[in-house]
N, C-alpha and C positions, 0 to 999 in steps of 0.2 A: 547471342550477343551479350558479352559480359559488360556490366555497367562501368567497369574501370577502363575499358578500351576507348581509345580516342585516336583521331588522325592528327598527326603533327606534320604540317607542310614545310617545305624548304624555306619559305618566307617567315616561318615562326608561327603562322596561324594555327590555332588548335580548334578542331571541329569535334564536338562531343554530341552532335545531333543524333537523335534516335526517335523516329516517329512511332516505333513499334509497328507491328503488322497492321496494315489498313486494308479494308475490303474495297476493291474497285467495283466489283459486282460478284455474283455468286460463283464465278469461275476464276477470278483473277484477284491476287493480293499483291501489295507492294509495301516496301519499307525503305526509308532513307536513313542511313547510318554513316557517320564519319565521312561525309562527302561523296557517298555512293548511293545509288538507288538499285534495289533488286526488285524485279517483277517476276512473279510465278503464276503461270496459267495452266489449268487442267480442265479438259472437258471429257467426261466419260459418257457421252451421248446427249449432253445438255445443249450444246451450241453447234448447230449445223453450219459447216462451211460449204458454200456452193462451188462446185468444180469450175475451173477456168476463170476465176475472178478473185479479187481481194475482198475480204470481209473484215470490217472493223469490229473487233471483239471487245474493245474497251478503250477508255481514254484516261490517261493519268492526269492528275491535277497540273495546271500550268506551271506551278513553281517547281515541279519535278520533271518537266518535259526536257528532252535533250536539245542542244543547239543544232545538231545535225541528224540526218536520218540514219538510224542504227539497224543493221541487219539482225534478224532473229532466226535462230535455228529452231524449227518446229518439229517435234517428234511425232511420228506415226504410232498409233496405239491400237492396232488391230484392224481386221476387215481386209478389204482388197488393198493391195500395195499401191500407194499413190505417192506423189511428190508434194511436199509442203515447204513453204518458206514464209518469211514475214519481215516486217519493218516496224520500228517505233519511229514515228515522225516527229518533227519539231513542234507540231501542234499537239503532241501527246497521244495521238491515235496509234493503237496497236492493230496493224493490218496483217492478216494472214492469207496467203494464197495457197490453194490446193488444186491439183490436177484431177482429171477423171470425173467421176460422178459426185465428188465431194465426200465429206466425212464429218462426223460429230465426235470423233475420238482423236484428240490431239493434246500436246503438252509442250510447254516451253519455260525456260528461265533465261532472263537477260539481266546483266549487271553493267552499269555504266557510271562514270563520274558525273557529279553535278556541275 
């Protein structure tokens, strides 16, 4: 992110917000810039997702939580082929679902407007 970048909205509002990268936990980082939030999560064996259920892997601070539930595409990173998906909830929870016996190898990136 270049310090000269800024978001200029149709109503003339200028947003130069940049929180810098913040650590939510050991596996998830987030950043708010110019009216958008980016969340990046990676587990290389650190956080086990139980098969057949949603696991909350982190919670973003309230001021950055979305107004609606946002789907997250979760990437499979090795081992037995399984299905994974997730949501970012209005409460700020990042919930990931996995099928089969579960996995501890996953990654995602989600970007949404504030």
